[in-house]
C-alpha positions as CSV (number, residue, x, y, z in Angstrom):
1,M,-29.8,112.9,68.2
2,G,-30.0,116.5,66.9
3,K,-27.0,117.6,69.1
4,I,-24.9,114.8,67.6
5,V,-25.8,115.9,64.1
6,V,-24.8,119.5,65.0
7,A,-21.5,118.2,66.3
8,L,-20.8,116.1,63.2
9,F,-21.8,119.0,60.9
10,F,-19.4,121.4,62.7
11,A,-16.6,118.8,62.6
12,I,-17.0,118.3,58.9
13,A,-17.0,122.1,58.3
14,V,-13.8,122.5,60.4
15,W,-12.1,119.6,58.5
16,G,-13.0,121.1,55.1
17,F,-11.9,124.6,56.1
18,S,-8.6,123.3,57.6
19,L,-7.6,121.6,54.4
20,N,-6.8,125.1,53.1
21,F,-4.1,125.6,55.7
22,F,-2.9,122.2,56.9
23,D,-2.2,118.7,55.5
24,S,-4.9,116.1,55.4
25,T,-4.0,114.3,58.7
26,Q,-3.8,117.6,60.6
27,A,-7.2,118.7,59.1
28,V,-8.7,115.4,60.2
29,L,-7.4,115.9,63.7
30,L,-8.9,119.4,63.9
31,G,-12.2,118.0,62.8
32,I,-12.1,115.3,65.5
33,V,-11.1,117.8,68.2
34,S,-14.0,120.0,67.0
35,L,-16.4,117.1,67.3
36,L,-15.2,116.4,70.9
37,V,-15.4,120.1,71.9
38,V,-18.9,120.6,70.5
39,M,-20.2,117.4,72.2
40,W,-18.6,118.3,75.5
41,T,-20.2,121.7,75.2
42,N,-23.8,120.8,74.0
43,H,-23.9,117.6,76.2
44,A,-24.8,115.4,73.2
45,L,-23.5,112.4,75.1
46,P,-22.3,112.0,78.7
47,L,-18.9,113.6,79.4
48,G,-17.2,110.3,80.1
49,V,-18.4,108.7,76.9
50,V,-17.2,111.6,74.7
51,S,-13.9,111.6,76.6
52,L,-13.3,108.0,75.5
53,F,-13.7,108.8,71.8
54,P,-10.0,109.4,71.1
55,L,-9.3,105.8,71.9
56,L,-11.5,104.9,68.9
57,L,-11.2,107.8,66.5
58,F,-7.5,108.5,66.6
59,P,-6.5,104.9,65.5
60,L,-9.5,104.8,63.0
61,F,-8.3,107.9,61.2
62,H,-4.6,107.1,61.5
63,I,-3.8,109.9,63.9
64,M,-2.2,107.7,66.5
65,P,-2.2,104.0,67.1
66,L,-4.2,102.7,70.1
67,S,-1.0,101.7,71.8
68,H,0.0,105.3,71.9
69,V,-3.4,106.7,72.8
70,A,-4.2,104.4,75.7
71,P,-1.2,105.3,78.0
72,N,-2.6,108.9,78.1
73,Y,-5.5,107.6,80.2
74,S,-3.1,106.3,82.9
75,K,-0.5,109.0,83.3
76,S,1.0,109.4,86.8
77,I,-0.6,112.8,87.3
78,I,-4.0,111.2,87.2
79,F,-3.3,109.4,90.4
80,L,-2.5,112.6,92.2
81,F,-6.0,113.8,91.3
82,L,-7.4,110.4,92.4
83,G,-6.0,111.0,95.9
84,G,-7.5,114.4,95.9
85,F,-10.9,113.0,95.0
86,M,-10.7,110.6,98.0
87,L,-9.9,113.5,100.3
88,A,-12.8,115.5,98.8
89,I,-15.2,112.6,99.4
90,A,-14.0,112.3,103.1
91,M,-14.5,116.0,103.6
92,Q,-18.1,115.9,102.1
93,K,-19.0,112.7,104.1
94,S,-17.8,114.2,107.4
95,N,-19.3,117.7,106.6
96,L,-16.0,119.3,107.4
97,H,-16.5,121.7,104.5
98,L,-19.6,123.1,106.2
99,Q,-17.7,123.5,109.5
100,L,-14.9,125.3,107.8
101,S,-17.2,127.6,105.8
102,G,-19.3,128.4,108.9
103,R,-16.3,129.5,110.8
104,L,-14.8,131.5,108.0
105,V,-18.0,133.4,107.3
106,R,-18.1,134.6,110.9
107,L,-14.7,136.2,110.5
108,F,-16.2,138.9,108.2
109,P,-18.5,141.8,109.0
110,Q,-22.2,141.0,108.9
111,T,-22.9,143.4,106.1
112,A,-23.7,142.9,102.4
113,R,-20.1,143.5,101.4
114,G,-18.8,141.4,104.3
115,M,-21.0,138.4,103.2
116,I,-20.0,138.8,99.5
117,Y,-16.3,138.7,100.5
118,A,-16.9,135.9,103.0
119,M,-18.6,133.6,100.5
120,A,-16.1,134.4,97.7
121,I,-13.2,133.5,100.0
122,V,-14.8,130.4,101.4
123,S,-15.7,129.2,97.9
124,A,-12.1,129.9,96.7
125,I,-10.4,128.2,99.6
126,L,-12.5,125.1,99.4
127,S,-12.3,125.0,95.6
128,S,-8.5,125.0,95.8
129,I,-8.6,121.4,97.0
130,L,-12.1,120.2,96.0
131,S,-14.1,120.2,92.8
132,N,-15.4,123.7,92.1
133,T,-18.6,122.1,90.8
134,T,-19.1,120.3,94.1
135,I,-18.3,123.3,96.2
136,T,-20.7,125.5,94.2
137,L,-23.5,122.9,94.7
138,M,-22.8,122.8,98.4
139,L,-22.6,126.5,98.9
140,L,-25.6,127.4,96.7
141,P,-28.2,126.7,99.4
142,V,-26.1,128.6,101.9
143,G,-26.0,131.6,99.6
144,L,-29.7,131.4,98.9
145,F,-30.7,131.5,102.6
146,L,-28.2,134.0,103.9
147,T,-30.6,136.8,103.2
148,D,-34.0,137.5,101.8
149,N,-32.8,140.6,99.9
150,K,-32.8,139.5,96.3
151,K,-30.3,142.1,95.2
152,I,-27.7,140.9,97.7
153,K,-28.6,137.3,97.1
154,I,-27.7,137.6,93.4
155,R,-24.3,139.1,94.2
156,I,-23.6,136.4,96.8
157,L,-24.4,133.6,94.4
158,L,-22.1,135.2,91.8
159,S,-19.4,135.5,94.4
160,I,-19.7,131.8,95.1
161,A,-19.4,130.8,91.4
162,Y,-16.6,133.3,90.7
163,G,-14.7,132.4,93.9
164,A,-14.9,128.7,92.9
165,S,-13.2,129.4,89.5
166,I,-10.6,131.7,91.1
167,G,-9.8,129.2,93.9
168,G,-9.0,126.5,91.4
169,I,-6.0,128.5,90.2
170,L,-4.3,128.4,93.6
171,T,-3.1,124.7,93.7
172,P,-2.0,122.2,91.1
173,I,-5.1,120.0,91.9
174,G,-7.6,122.9,92.0
175,T,-8.8,122.6,88.4
176,P,-8.3,120.2,85.5
177,P,-6.2,122.7,83.3
178,N,-3.6,122.8,86.1
179,L,-3.2,119.1,86.0
180,L,-3.1,119.1,82.3
181,L,-0.2,121.5,82.4
182,M,1.7,119.3,84.8
183,G,1.1,116.2,82.7
184,Y,2.1,118.1,79.6
185,L,5.3,119.3,81.2
186,D,6.2,115.8,82.2
187,S,5.6,114.6,78.6
188,I,7.9,117.1,77.1
189,G,10.7,116.6,79.7
190,L,10.2,119.8,81.7
191,S,10.0,119.8,85.5
192,S,6.6,120.8,87.0
193,P,6.4,123.3,89.8
194,T,5.9,121.7,93.3
195,F,2.8,122.4,95.3
196,T,4.5,125.2,97.2
197,E,6.1,126.7,94.2
198,W,2.8,126.7,92.3
199,M,1.0,128.3,95.2
200,A,3.8,130.9,95.7
201,M,3.4,131.9,92.0
202,T,-0.4,131.9,91.8
203,S,-1.2,133.4,95.2
204,P,-0.7,137.0,94.1
205,V,-3.1,136.4,91.2
206,V,-5.7,134.8,93.4
207,L,-5.3,137.4,96.1
208,A,-5.7,140.3,93.7
209,M,-8.8,138.6,92.1
210,L,-10.4,138.0,95.5
211,L,-9.9,141.6,96.5
212,F,-11.3,143.0,93.2
213,M,-14.2,140.6,92.4
214,P,-16.2,140.9,95.7
215,W,-15.5,144.7,95.7
216,L,-17.0,144.9,92.2
217,L,-20.0,142.8,93.1
218,S,-20.7,144.9,96.2
219,I,-20.9,148.2,94.3
220,G,-24.3,149.8,94.7
221,I,-25.5,147.6,97.7
222,G,-23.5,149.1,100.5
223,K,-26.6,150.4,102.3
224,E,-28.7,147.2,101.8
225,S,-29.6,145.2,104.9
226,I,-28.6,141.6,105.0
227,G,-30.7,140.6,108.0
228,P,-29.6,138.5,111.0
229,V,-27.0,135.8,110.7
230,A,-27.0,132.8,113.1
231,Q,-24.1,132.8,115.6
232,S,-24.2,129.2,116.9
233,I,-21.7,126.7,115.5
234,E,-21.2,123.0,116.2
235,P,-18.0,121.6,117.6
236,F,-15.8,119.4,115.4
237,T,-16.8,115.8,115.4
238,K,-14.3,112.9,115.9
239,E,-14.2,112.2,112.2
240,Q,-13.7,115.8,111.3
241,K,-10.7,116.0,113.7
242,K,-9.2,112.9,112.1
243,L,-9.5,114.5,108.7
244,L,-8.1,117.8,109.9
245,W,-5.0,115.9,111.3
246,I,-4.5,114.1,108.0
247,L,-4.8,117.3,105.9
248,G,-2.5,119.1,108.3
249,I,0.2,116.4,108.1
250,L,-0.1,116.2,104.4
251,S,0.3,119.9,104.1
252,F,3.4,119.8,106.4
253,V,5.0,117.0,104.4
254,L,4.3,118.8,101.1
255,L,6.0,121.8,102.6
256,L,9.0,119.8,103.7
257,N,9.2,118.2,100.3
258,T,9.6,121.5,98.5
259,P,13.3,122.3,97.7
260,I,14.6,125.8,98.5
261,K,17.4,126.2,96.1
262,P,20.3,126.2,96.7
263,W,20.0,125.8,100.5
264,Y,17.5,122.9,101.0
265,P,17.1,120.0,98.6
266,G,13.7,118.9,99.8
267,L,12.7,115.3,100.7
268,G,12.7,114.1,97.1
269,L,9.3,112.4,97.4
270,D,6.9,112.2,94.5
271,E,3.9,114.4,95.3
272,K,1.6,112.3,93.2
273,G,2.4,109.4,95.5
274,L,1.9,111.6,98.6
275,L,-1.6,112.6,97.5
276,L,-2.5,109.0,96.6
277,A,-1.1,107.8,99.9
278,A,-3.2,110.4,101.8
279,G,-6.3,109.2,99.9
280,L,-5.6,105.5,100.6
281,L,-4.9,106.3,104.3
282,L,-8.6,107.2,104.7
283,F,-9.5,103.5,104.2
284,M,-7.2,102.2,107.0
285,P,-8.4,100.6,110.2
286,K,-8.8,103.0,113.1
287,I,-9.2,105.8,110.6
288,E,-12.0,104.5,108.3
289,L,-13.2,107.9,107.1
290,I,-14.4,106.4,103.8
291,D,-15.1,102.9,102.6
292,W,-15.1,101.3,99.1
293,E,-18.7,102.1,98.6
294,D,-17.8,105.8,99.0
295,S,-15.2,105.4,96.3
296,R,-18.0,104.9,93.8
297,S,-18.5,108.7,94.1
298,I,-15.2,109.4,92.4
299,P,-16.0,111.2,89.2
300,Y,-14.3,108.8,86.8
301,E,-15.6,110.8,83.9
302,I,-13.2,113.6,84.9
303,I,-10.4,111.1,84.8
304,F,-11.4,110.0,81.3
305,L,-11.6,113.8,80.4
306,F,-7.9,114.1,81.5
307,G,-7.0,111.1,79.3
308,A,-8.7,112.8,76.4
309,G,-6.9,116.0,77.0
310,F,-3.5,114.3,77.2
311,S,-4.4,112.4,74.0
312,I,-5.2,115.5,72.2
313,A,-2.0,117.2,73.3
314,A,0.0,114.1,72.2
315,A,-1.8,114.1,68.8
316,F,-1.0,117.7,68.3
317,G,2.7,116.8,68.8
318,S,2.8,113.6,66.8
319,T,1.1,115.1,63.7
320,H,3.2,118.3,64.1
321,L,-0.1,120.3,64.1
322,A,1.2,122.4,67.1
323,E,4.2,123.4,65.1
324,S,2.1,124.3,62.0
325,I,-0.2,126.5,64.1
326,A,2.8,128.1,65.8
327,D,4.3,128.8,62.4
328,K,1.2,130.8,61.5
329,L,1.6,132.8,64.8
330,T,5.2,133.9,64.1
331,F,4.1,137.5,64.4
332,V,4.2,136.9,68.2
333,H,8.0,137.0,68.1
334,Q,7.8,140.6,66.9
335,L,5.9,141.7,70.0
336,P,7.5,142.5,73.4
337,L,7.2,139.6,75.8
338,W,4.9,141.5,78.1
339,L,2.5,142.2,75.2
340,T,2.7,138.5,74.1
341,L,1.7,137.4,77.6
342,F,-1.2,139.9,77.6
343,V,-2.5,138.9,74.2
344,I,-2.4,135.2,75.0
345,A,-4.2,135.7,78.4
346,L,-6.8,137.8,76.6
347,V,-7.4,135.3,73.8
348,I,-7.5,132.3,76.2
349,S,-9.8,134.0,78.8
350,F,-12.4,134.9,76.2
351,S,-12.1,131.6,74.4
352,T,-12.9,129.6,77.6
353,E,-16.2,131.4,77.8
354,I,-17.6,129.3,75.0
355,T,-15.8,125.9,75.5
356,S,-14.6,123.6,78.2
357,N,-11.5,125.0,79.9
358,T,-10.1,121.4,80.0
359,A,-10.6,121.0,76.2
360,L,-9.2,124.5,75.6
361,A,-6.1,123.8,77.7
362,S,-5.4,120.5,76.0
363,I,-5.5,122.2,72.6
364,A,-3.7,125.4,73.6
365,L,-0.8,124.0,75.6
366,P,1.0,122.2,72.8
367,V,0.4,125.1,70.4
368,M,1.8,127.7,72.9
369,A,4.8,125.5,73.7
370,Q,6.0,125.9,70.1
371,L,5.9,129.7,69.9
372,Y,9.4,130.1,71.4
373,G,10.6,126.5,71.3
374,V,9.6,123.9,73.9
375,H,12.6,124.3,76.2
376,S,12.9,128.1,76.2
377,H,12.5,130.3,79.3
378,E,9.6,132.2,77.7
379,T,7.7,128.9,77.1
380,M,7.2,128.2,80.8
381,L,5.8,131.7,81.3
382,I,3.4,131.3,78.3
383,L,2.2,127.9,79.5
384,M,1.5,129.2,83.0
385,V,-0.4,132.2,81.6
386,T,-2.4,129.9,79.3
387,T,-3.3,127.6,82.1
388,V,-4.4,130.3,84.5
389,A,-6.3,132.2,81.9
390,A,-8.2,129.1,81.0
391,S,-9.9,129.3,84.4
392,Y,-11.2,132.8,83.7
393,A,-14.8,131.8,82.9
394,F,-17.0,134.5,84.4
395,M,-19.3,135.7,81.7
396,L,-21.6,132.9,80.5
397,P,-23.6,130.1,82.1
398,I,-22.0,127.6,79.6
399,A,-18.5,128.7,80.4
400,T,-18.1,126.6,83.5
401,P,-20.3,124.4,85.8
402,P,-20.3,126.8,88.7
403,N,-21.9,129.5,86.5
404,A,-24.5,127.0,85.3
405,I,-25.2,125.9,88.9
406,I,-26.0,129.3,90.2
407,M,-28.1,130.1,87.1
408,S,-30.3,127.2,88.2
409,S,-31.5,129.4,91.1
410,R,-33.5,131.3,88.5
411,I,-32.9,134.7,90.1
412,I,-29.8,135.7,88.0
413,E,-30.1,137.1,84.5
414,V,-27.5,136.2,81.9
415,K,-27.0,140.0,81.2
416,T,-26.0,140.5,84.9
417,M,-23.5,137.6,84.8
418,A,-22.0,138.8,81.5
419,T,-21.6,142.4,82.7
420,F,-19.8,141.6,85.9
421,G,-17.9,138.7,84.2
422,F,-16.6,140.8,81.4
423,L,-15.0,143.3,83.8
424,I,-13.6,140.5,86.0
425,D,-12.2,138.8,82.8
426,L,-10.4,142.0,81.8
427,F,-9.0,142.5,85.3
428,G,-7.8,138.9,85.5
429,V,-6.0,139.2,82.2
430,V,-4.1,142.3,83.4
431,V,-3.3,140.7,86.7
432,V,-2.0,137.4,85.3
433,S,0.1,139.1,82.6
434,L,1.6,141.5,85.2
435,A,2.3,138.6,87.6
436,A,4.0,136.6,84.8
437,W,6.1,139.6,83.7
438,S,7.1,140.9,87.1
439,I,7.2,137.8,89.4
440,W,7.1,134.5,87.5
441,Q,10.1,135.3,85.3
442,G,12.3,135.3,88.4
443,A,10.6,132.3,90.0
444,L,10.9,130.2,86.8
445,G,14.4,131.5,86.0
């Protein structure tokens, strides 16, 4: 009960303070959003429960009618993620993730630095298509038992958590902020990048982060011994081979579906439907990799969280709050674009350390879209930078579930995480702003 009282007190304080700068409706909206963010952060109520509050509070306080709020919980982009959840459940059920991680780890030198790089890359690759929370939970015991050397063990666990956050950047379904961006672009009439286009733009950022982060974590432990690593590995099972075929075919179709302008128009298929179709295929006779009972494992609270995020973004637009905040940030127009991108990445990356990256993205996207006008070329750059920087949660345990999960091992101090995380945050800010300035401008042009 105390956590709810804290959230209410904070919401009232934000509402009262906002009245000095915004109209009454906008101030109420900021108070409600503050209430949601605090309750998401302090876990006053279950995540899914808090995520349904906009359905009640927005109509109650005359922010938006229920008929305008409810459709945000069934946007087409949600079904893309639903298909991804089904594929993730099949991968976990068949233990394909363990097979893939086992094989990938053995591609690296059996040294402290080699294992840190291995676990970071395995975590990143798996988190690009699966929940980073799930991947961290599954790789935590692997990291704990790779070595008895506590110093190396701490760095390996950090590499798992950080790799999970970095990997989510790589694909549109890798992390909730990516999906929020795609849903927001649809709502304002802008075309979203395809899977391949997204990966082409984000892969330089992910690659740079995966080169720097393990290198940083391995400083000072080059001469430490990691001990023996088991070399035996099980062959793929029948179920794992089926899933590999499905994932391979899906990847091939997504590749064919990507237009290469002006030479190749693509297949013209809706990628949301493709992901959902791949998920439903898992139930079919002769395949039967999952059944309806397995579907109960789908994290519906995350789907509700998306709905809340889309609702917040819609409310920022309908009340013109995004425009009002953007008006107060007009100084941005006086900065060179490269500096604007850097400042936005810096603010978002450190803001996401103390709040949900999903909540932050849902609030920040409509605000950032107004800085240069919704349909300007600079807006797409700013929205991409905002979305990627929202995944830079490396400093604190409360910043993201992977950080909290590895802290549960009780061998990592917050000071250690904050020190490494601060440096990785800064490096990430530089990388994403450079990528946006030097590469994304041409890709989005």
